[in-house]
Steps between C-alpha positions, in 0.01 A plus 500: 500500500662456839439385856672613817520363854673614816551318827442724802784568742713199410399497137249753397288454193448383149327635195457420135450716195433447133785566260396712200678262264678167503801516729829364366661247731855569388633542853849354562500190720698669777228763546255227590685445822524698818681833488637568846751752627510585868648823635690464828322697767819640657542747214143525377426841649709799590428865563824689424338840541171638626350574158595177319418134555738243356331166446618192311786694347297799381449847650150649524458874576247559775209741462167577664376147421789313664376300799706180514640439848840352582323202657326417174814566295683246714255232380570560129733238355434228757310300236360245743317327214840409350665377821516123475279315749328820622121440525440754221756325282335165568159631391646666190677179400183298558304729268779501239523121508124471448497733199812348345347151514140585412549747214744403226555692178511356152879459516485299821618789719295660780227726365539748787827682559575624853645836605597532866795741489342820366591824680242616757570863400257596223370816338158650564422413138574132564314476829186695406472651151584183306221321690236762411471612864338848495697803618256559786484135611540448875775241448741778392489685834824577682338356811484158331832480312874546544622765257866570430389815320227609259636273228603184685365278776529157655257281308162456664430185297676268258262625231739795462707273271211373294516749211876455455481120501216492248674764286812280491297236315401266783155343488513286818697587811514506879644801688610471863633763735491706817249787499458801725192672642455727799284257696440515872676200652269235647467121485417506127677816375860616468649780283706245304343185360526280192291435193497258211292568195447336165395620157406305191406634158280302260476510124176399330650164403625424853170583665267315261727213387318237709149618412303301242347702221705802606487656155358849534594542866690824561684672784374848421185689410366853498265458794410651836662467841291304747558355846630184331721625214690786344351676200763358261482133608249242383308316769629165369862612543443642848327183619788283379767724653311518830462122506869449422605755762292351780600145408873586502477672839283234661755236395779713644326545836431126517868438428602731787234417760392149398190338356154555645549875518182709527521789254266784413528786250394856579443773239714807569659805336857570384595795274694273262266200458135447406332281599694456825480234770641409838552143611423406859575169669340359812758498779404387849134583436564848355534622142850632430586704190811359329514672162341739253479450125315598184497561127757768426372829362555482125611863500792399720601222260461726196722765657 
């Protein structure tokens, strides 16, 4: 079972899902640390001919879906979140430091590994299909995304790397990066922004280890989907994952913004989590959304 969260704009969201079986924690120590590789912006993008875009050392043939502008291409490779002392870098490091200190694995190394150097060029499969986003979903529109061609695009969210990271054997990680959406520029929107998201998978033992008389408690059942759970998850498991998820994120927001923070949770919808929530904090008398999260769709984990 797994949970996911994503911090909006600076760091986008988080979600958690249930693993179908016990996950093996045989990950080398070095993979528990940050993986960062910045691409210098002076050679990030080039258009050697009218029907090809060369980006980050690779050439992408253009077709009827290509809509990336030179202005946007010039932003790729800047990696502001990896530039030391940049405000985005400071926030990323603050979050990393919190997770490294608060969540320690059985071998004394950080439980969460961090990936902040993944390429922003992804496939349509990575950005949409692997996250169970329907073919006719509005988020796939050309009007909302930057496509290199029908097969590749600039990632619209850090979740585009989720399937690959889980498939590699990771069960707890943070992913950070620049993301691209065709937003109208105003005081809260820009076509390039940054996200951080986290994922954690739970085995039955990990989830119920601190529960007295936990014998008989299970992650899965053959049930029915309701507003509060997926058809394959037991209510006991969902309640524990939801509690863990909200507790982790509340602690993180208190670490960033300070104690005495007013927080409220709002039920919402994401294609890849159920149930799903948004966290809002009270800022200068108004409620401000800071992240989205939820219990990862088990179908996504099983895939």
